[in-house]
C-alpha positions in Angstrom: -17.1 26.8 16.5 -13.6 25.9 17.6 -10.7 27.3 15.6 -8.4 24.7 14.1 -5.3 24.1 16.3 -2.0 25.4 15.1 0.9 23.0 15.2 4.0 24.7 16.7 7.0 25.1 14.4 10.2 26.0 16.2 12.4 27.9 13.7 16.1 28.4 13.4 17.9 31.1 11.5 21.1 30.3 9.6 23.1 33.3 8.3 26.3 33.3 6.1 28.5 35.7 4.4 31.5 34.7 2.3 33.8 37.4 3.4 35.1 38.5 6.9 35.1 42.1 5.8 33.0 44.1 8.1 32.2 41.3 10.6 34.0 43.3 13.3 31.4 46.1 13.0 28.8 46.5 15.7 26.0 45.7 13.2 27.1 43.6 10.2 25.6 41.6 7.3 25.0 38.6 9.6 23.0 40.8 12.0 21.0 42.3 9.1 20.2 38.8 7.8 19.2 37.6 11.3 17.0 40.6 11.9 15.2 40.2 8.6 14.6 36.5 9.1 13.5 37.1 12.7 10.9 39.6 11.6 9.6 37.1 9.0 9.3 34.4 11.6 7.5 36.8 14.0 5.1 37.6 11.1 4.2 33.9 10.9 3.3 33.6 14.6 -0.3 33.0 13.5 0.9 29.8 11.9 2.6 28.7 15.1 6.2 29.7 14.2 8.5 30.6 17.1 12.2 31.4 17.0 14.6 29.3 19.0 17.4 31.0 21.0 20.4 29.4 19.2 22.0 31.4 16.4 23.8 29.8 13.5 26.2 32.2 11.9 29.0 31.4 9.5 31.0 34.6 8.7 33.8 34.2 6.2 32.7 30.9 4.7 32.0 30.3 1.0 28.5 29.1 -0.1 30.2 26.7 -2.5 30.7 24.1 0.2 28.6 22.8 3.1 31.8 22.5 5.2 30.8 25.4 7.5 30.8 25.0 11.3 27.5 26.5 12.2 25.7 24.9 9.2 26.9 21.5 10.4 25.9 22.4 14.0 22.4 23.3 12.8 22.1 20.1 10.8 23.3 18.1 13.9 20.7 19.9 16.0 17.9 19.0 13.5 19.0 15.4 13.5 19.0 15.4 17.3 15.5 17.0 17.2 16.7 20.1 19.0 14.5 22.0 16.5 11.6 19.5 16.6 10.9 17.6 13.5 11.1 20.5 11.1 13.3 23.6 11.0 12.6 26.6 9.0 16.0 28.0 8.0 16.1 31.6 6.9 19.1 33.4 5.5 20.5 33.8 2.1 18.2 30.9 1.1 14.9 29.9 2.7 14.2 26.2 3.0 12.8 23.7 5.4 14.2 20.4 6.6 12.1 17.4 7.6 13.7 14.6 9.6 
């Protein structure tokens, strides 16, 4: 019997921290968020998840507004289908976007 095919899902990681404190460190909060999200995506390889190369990091931006450079870049990439038709965005919040 043939196993069901897995539809590939290219995943993007968006990270954010509202303060610039500590961002100059070799390993900071954005890196920790990225590593955790990356590990989660890798754990979902059986479901076809793969991590794209682009990073989307907004250090020093409040979560109270969507006016954040890399968040806007991510959304533009999704609209342009750089991340296929669905992007899994992992960071402070996990959500998916379908275009």
